N, CA, C and O of each residue as an XYZ file, in Angstrom:
408
protein
N      29.397     15.852    -20.681
C      30.151     14.815    -20.026
C      30.107     13.558    -20.904
O      29.045     13.167    -21.389
N      31.249     12.945    -21.098
C      31.253     11.760    -21.958
C      30.798     10.520    -21.189
O      30.652     10.550    -19.967
N      30.583      9.460    -21.909
C      29.991      8.253    -21.347
C      30.887      7.615    -20.287
O      30.395      7.139    -19.264
N      32.186      7.603    -20.523
C      33.096      6.974    -19.564
C      33.064      7.697    -18.219
O      33.048      7.054    -17.169
N      33.055      9.020    -18.247
C      32.999      9.788    -17.006
C      31.687      9.560    -16.262
O      31.679      9.446    -15.036
N      30.577      9.493    -16.999
C      29.288      9.224    -16.360
C      29.270      7.842    -15.717
O      28.775      7.675    -14.603
N      29.812      6.854    -16.424
C      29.832      5.493    -15.901
C      30.706      5.388    -14.656
O      30.335      4.724    -13.689
N      31.851      6.034    -14.679
C      32.742      6.016    -13.511
C      32.096      6.745    -12.341
O      32.177      6.276    -11.205
N      31.462      7.875    -12.596
C      30.780      8.613    -11.531
C      29.646      7.785    -10.932
O      29.437      7.810     -9.719
N      28.918      7.056    -11.764
C      27.841      6.194    -11.272
C      28.394      5.103    -10.370
O      27.834      4.825     -9.310
N      29.485      4.489    -10.785
C      30.083      3.418     -9.994
C      30.631      3.948     -8.669
O      30.453      3.317     -7.627
N      31.284      5.085     -8.706
C      31.828      5.674     -7.470
C      30.705      6.046     -6.509
O      30.795      5.765     -5.314
N      29.652      6.671     -7.018
C      28.513      7.026     -6.157
C      27.852      5.773     -5.586
O      27.436      5.773     -4.427
N      27.750      4.720     -6.372
C      27.160      3.479     -5.887
C      27.989      2.834     -4.793
O      27.446      2.356     -3.797
N      29.298      2.818     -4.973
C      30.175      2.226     -3.961
C      30.161      3.056     -2.686
O      30.133      2.499     -1.589
N      30.180      4.365     -2.813
C      30.099      5.236     -1.633
C      28.748      5.050     -0.941
O      28.670      5.055      0.287
N      27.696      4.888     -1.725
C      26.371      4.673     -1.147
C      26.290      3.386     -0.353
O      25.702      3.354      0.728
N      26.879      2.321     -0.883
C      26.871      1.046     -0.151
C      27.754      1.132      1.091
O      27.354      0.699      2.172
N      28.941      1.684      0.939
C      29.853      1.795      2.085
C      29.329      2.717      3.159
O      29.492      2.440      4.348
N      28.708      3.801      2.767
C      28.182      4.754      3.732
C      26.936      4.273      4.439
O      26.543      4.836      5.461
N      26.308      3.235      3.907
C      25.107      2.703      4.546
C      25.401      2.045      5.882
O      24.494      1.851      6.692
N      26.647      1.702      6.118
C      27.008      1.044      7.367
C      27.558      2.014      8.404
O      27.911      1.597      9.507
N      27.637      3.283      8.074
C      28.092      4.305      9.017
C      26.850      4.865      9.706
O      25.914      5.285      9.025
N      26.816      4.881     11.036
C      25.568      5.151     11.752
C      24.767      6.366     11.307
O      23.594      6.207     10.969
N      25.323      7.547     11.287
C      24.508      8.719     10.950
C      24.561      9.082      9.471
O      23.742      9.869      8.995
N      25.513      8.517      8.748
C      25.621      8.803      7.316
C      24.577      8.043      6.515
O      24.294      8.402      5.372
N      24.000      6.995      7.101
C      23.047      6.193      6.342
C      21.766      6.947      6.018
O      20.999      6.514      5.159
N      21.524      8.060      6.686
C      20.338      8.853      6.382
C      20.586      9.823      5.229
O      19.639     10.387      4.681
N      21.852     10.022      4.858
C      22.212     10.896      3.741
C      22.557     10.078      2.494
O      22.484     10.593      1.378
N      22.927      8.829      2.673
C      23.376      7.993      1.562
C      22.325      7.706      0.489
O      22.703      7.401     -0.642
N      21.018      7.788      0.787
C      20.068      7.618     -0.319
C      20.254      8.648     -1.434
O      19.953      8.361     -2.592
N      20.742      9.834     -1.103
C      21.016     10.841     -2.136
C      22.125     10.363     -3.072
O      22.049     10.547     -4.287
N      23.140      9.757     -2.499
C      24.235      9.225     -3.305
C      23.756      8.046     -4.150
O      24.175      7.884     -5.296
N      22.880      7.229     -3.579
C      22.342      6.090     -4.324
C      21.476      6.557     -5.485
O      21.538      5.990     -6.576
N      20.676      7.578     -5.260
C      19.830      8.115     -6.329
C      20.697      8.710     -7.436
O      20.405      8.539     -8.620
N      21.766      9.411     -7.044
C      22.687      9.960     -8.043
C      23.324      8.837     -8.856
O      23.501      8.974    -10.067
N      23.666      7.747     -8.214
C      24.255      6.604     -8.908
C      23.272      5.996     -9.909
O      23.655      5.646    -11.025
N      22.018      5.874     -9.512
C      21.005      5.312    -10.398
C      20.797      6.214    -11.611
O      20.726      5.737    -12.743
N      20.701      7.519    -11.366
C      20.472      8.464    -12.464
C      21.662      8.489    -13.420
O      21.480      8.425    -14.635
N      22.879      8.582    -12.883
C      24.070      8.629    -13.735
C      24.259      7.326    -14.505
O      24.642      7.341    -15.675
N      23.990      6.203    -13.847
C      24.106      4.925    -14.530
C      23.093      4.778    -15.660
O      23.413      4.251    -16.725
N      21.869      5.248    -15.422
C      20.838      5.173    -16.469
C      21.183      6.083    -17.650
O      20.990      5.703    -18.804
N      21.688      7.269    -17.365
C      22.077      8.184    -18.443
C      23.237      7.588    -19.243
O      23.249      7.651    -20.472
N      24.216      7.007    -18.531
C      25.359      6.399    -19.221
C      24.917      5.219    -20.087
O      25.390      5.069    -21.214
N      24.017      4.385    -19.573
C      23.527      3.257    -20.368
C      22.743      3.736    -21.587
O      22.818      3.125    -22.653
N      21.996      4.819    -21.433
C      21.264      5.382    -22.568
C      22.228      5.899    -23.633
O      22.010      5.683    -24.825
N      23.288      6.580    -23.209
C      24.287      7.060    -24.164
C      25.018      5.898    -24.834
O      25.357      5.976    -26.015
N      25.261      4.829    -24.091
C      25.925      3.653    -24.666
C      25.036      3.026    -25.730
O      25.523      2.586    -26.771
N      23.731      2.986    -25.468
C      22.792      2.444    -26.464
C      22.789      3.276    -27.738
O      22.747      2.735    -28.843
N      22.834      4.603    -27.577
C      22.787      5.493    -28.739
C      24.076      5.458    -29.544
O      24.039      5.443    -30.774
N      25.226      5.444    -28.856
C      26.507      5.519    -29.556
C      27.070      4.155    -29.923
O      27.859      4.045    -30.862
N      26.677      3.119    -29.198
C      27.156      1.784    -29.515
C      28.508      1.440    -28.917
O      29.050      0.378    -29.221
N      29.075      2.301    -28.076
C      30.359      1.977    -27.450
C      30.108      1.055    -26.264
O      29.448      1.434    -25.296
N      30.630     -0.133    -26.351
C      30.318     -1.177    -25.378
C      31.333     -1.268    -24.242
O      31.066     -1.926    -23.237
N      32.488     -0.623    -24.379
C      33.549     -0.805    -23.393
C      33.231     -0.212    -22.024
O      33.857     -0.610    -21.041
N      32.294      0.715    -21.919
C      31.955      1.326    -20.634
C      30.645      0.796    -20.062
O      30.170      1.280    -19.034
N      30.069     -0.187    -20.722
C      28.771     -0.695    -20.293
C      28.852     -1.367    -18.918
O      27.931     -1.238    -18.112
N      29.927     -2.067    -18.653
C      30.048     -2.758    -17.361
C      30.167     -1.761    -16.208
O      29.625     -1.995    -15.128
N      30.872     -0.652    -16.433
C      30.967      0.374    -15.394
C      29.597      0.989    -15.104
O      29.216      1.163    -13.947
N      28.868      1.313    -16.162
C      27.552      1.931    -15.992
C      26.574      0.963    -15.335
O      25.806      1.350    -14.454
N      26.606     -0.287    -15.763
C      25.713     -1.289    -15.190
C      26.073     -1.570    -13.728
O      25.185     -1.744    -12.893
N      27.348     -1.613    -13.425
C      27.789     -1.786    -12.038
C      27.344     -0.638    -11.149
O      26.912     -0.857    -10.018
N      27.447      0.587    -11.656
C      26.981      1.747    -10.903
C      25.478      1.717    -10.672
O      24.994      2.059     -9.593
N      24.753      1.306    -11.695
C      23.298      1.215    -11.576
C      22.910      0.156    -10.543
O      22.034      0.398     -9.711
N      23.542     -0.994    -10.588
C      23.241     -2.063     -9.636
C      23.631     -1.672     -8.213
O      22.876     -1.917     -7.272
N      24.802     -1.068     -8.054
C      25.226     -0.618     -6.723
C      24.267      0.435     -6.166
O      23.968      0.433     -4.972
N      23.792      1.323     -7.019
C      22.838      2.339     -6.579
C      21.523      1.736     -6.140
O      20.950      2.161     -5.137
N      21.034      0.749     -6.876
C      19.772      0.101     -6.518
C      19.917     -0.670     -5.203
O      19.046     -0.593     -4.337
N      21.010     -1.405     -5.057
C      21.250     -2.150     -3.818
C      21.382     -1.204     -2.639
O      20.821     -1.455     -1.572
N      22.113     -0.127     -2.821
C      22.305      0.849     -1.751
C      20.989      1.504     -1.354
O      20.706      1.668     -0.167
N      20.189      1.877     -2.337
C      18.904      2.510     -2.030
C      17.971      1.544     -1.311
O      17.289      1.932     -0.362
N      17.935      0.292     -1.753
C      17.089     -0.699     -1.083
C      17.541     -0.917      0.359
O      16.720     -0.993      1.273
N      18.855     -1.017      0.549
C      19.391     -1.202      1.899
C      19.060      0.000      2.782
O      18.699     -0.175      3.946
N      19.175      1.203      2.252
C      18.887      2.408      3.029
C      17.407      2.493      3.398
O      17.069      2.887      4.514
N      16.533      2.131      2.479
C      15.093      2.167      2.770
C      14.760      1.168      3.868
O      13.983      1.478      4.771
N      15.339     -0.029      3.804
C      15.099     -1.030      4.841
C      15.635     -0.542      6.190
O      14.972     -0.709      7.213
N      16.811      0.050      6.199
C      17.408      0.533      7.450
C      16.576      1.655      8.065
O      16.375      1.684      9.279
N      16.094      2.573      7.240
C      15.273      3.670      7.754
C      13.938      3.137      8.269
O      13.443      3.603      9.295
N      13.352      2.169      7.572
C      12.100      1.569      8.029
C      12.297      0.860      9.370
O      11.432      0.938     10.242
N      13.420      0.174      9.539
C      13.704     -0.492     10.812
C      13.889      0.518     11.939
O      13.443      0.280     13.061
N      14.542      1.639     11.651
C      14.729      2.671     12.660
C      13.381      3.274     13.073
O      13.147      3.518     14.257
N      12.506      3.512     12.106
C      11.180      4.055     12.424
C      10.381      3.052     13.253
O       9.705      3.440     14.207
N      10.449      1.774     12.904
C       9.736      0.745     13.667
C      10.268      0.647     15.089
O       9.491      0.477     16.029
N      11.566      0.750     15.256
C      12.153      0.688     16.595
C      11.712      1.877     17.435
O      11.408      1.722     18.617
N      11.674      3.054     16.838
C      11.233      4.248     17.568
C       9.761      4.121     17.963
O       9.387      4.481     19.079
N       8.931      3.615     17.060
C       7.507      3.430     17.375
C       7.319      2.390     18.477
O       6.469      2.559     19.351
N       8.108      1.318     18.438
C       8.009      0.296     19.476
C       8.418      0.852     20.833
O       7.772      0.570     21.842
N       9.478      1.635     20.861
C       9.902      2.247     22.122
C       8.864      3.233     22.643
O       8.647      3.324     23.851
N       8.227      3.967     21.746
C       7.182      4.908     22.172
C       5.993      4.150     22.748
O       5.390      4.588     23.728
N       5.656      3.016     22.142
C       4.555      2.208     22.662
C       4.866      1.638     24.033
O       4.009      1.632     24.916
N       6.093      1.158     24.215
C       6.500      0.625     25.513
C       6.501      1.728     26.554
O       6.062      1.513     27.684
N       6.989      2.910     26.188
C       7.035      4.024     27.132
C       5.627      4.458     27.545
O       5.395      4.756     28.716
N       4.703      4.496     26.615
C       3.344      4.893     26.969
C       2.666      3.814     27.814
O       1.866      4.125     28.696
N       2.983      2.559     27.546
C       2.450      1.464     28.380
C       2.964      1.528     29.792
O       2.212      1.309     30.742
N       4.243      1.828     29.942
C       4.808      1.959     31.280
C       4.233      3.161     32.007
O       4.017      3.111     33.218
N       3.983      4.240     31.279
C       3.403      5.431     31.901
C       1.982      5.130     32.379
O       1.591      5.573     33.459
N       1.225      4.402     31.610
C      -0.140      4.044     32.019
C      -0.098      3.116     33.216
O      -0.944      3.228     34.103
N       0.850      2.212     33.267
C       0.989      1.297     34.394
C       1.382      2.051     35.650
O       0.915      1.718     36.739
N       2.234      3.064     35.520
C       2.665      3.844     36.663
C       1.503      4.650     37.240
O       1.444      4.864     38.451
N       0.579      5.101     36.390
C      -0.577      5.874     36.860
C      -1.498      4.970     37.680
O      -2.088      5.414     38.664
N      -1.620      3.705     37.277
C      -2.483      2.768     37.980
C      -1.938      2.484     39.371
O      -2.705      2.355     40.325
N      -0.617      2.386     39.492
C      -0.015      2.119     40.794
C      -0.135      3.347     41.655
O       0.311      3.343     42.802
């Protein structure tokens, strides 16, 4: 695969990763797209360094940045979902203990 195709694929995966992070159930699958964007962007930047072709560097760098932002956003969203579930479980167990006392 040539450098331009890798850079474009990285950018597309990064944009899909960011856009999919706001879709309720797709946000749990989007980290895969973000990881693919990071990997493809890094490979494209490495090839750009070796060959010296600078015209695709912005695409590769954009894909890498979009992938990192998307992955960070997805990790924060998943952590918030886990915290919310734990908080609800704590409230439910507290209410159950209160009901036993009554």
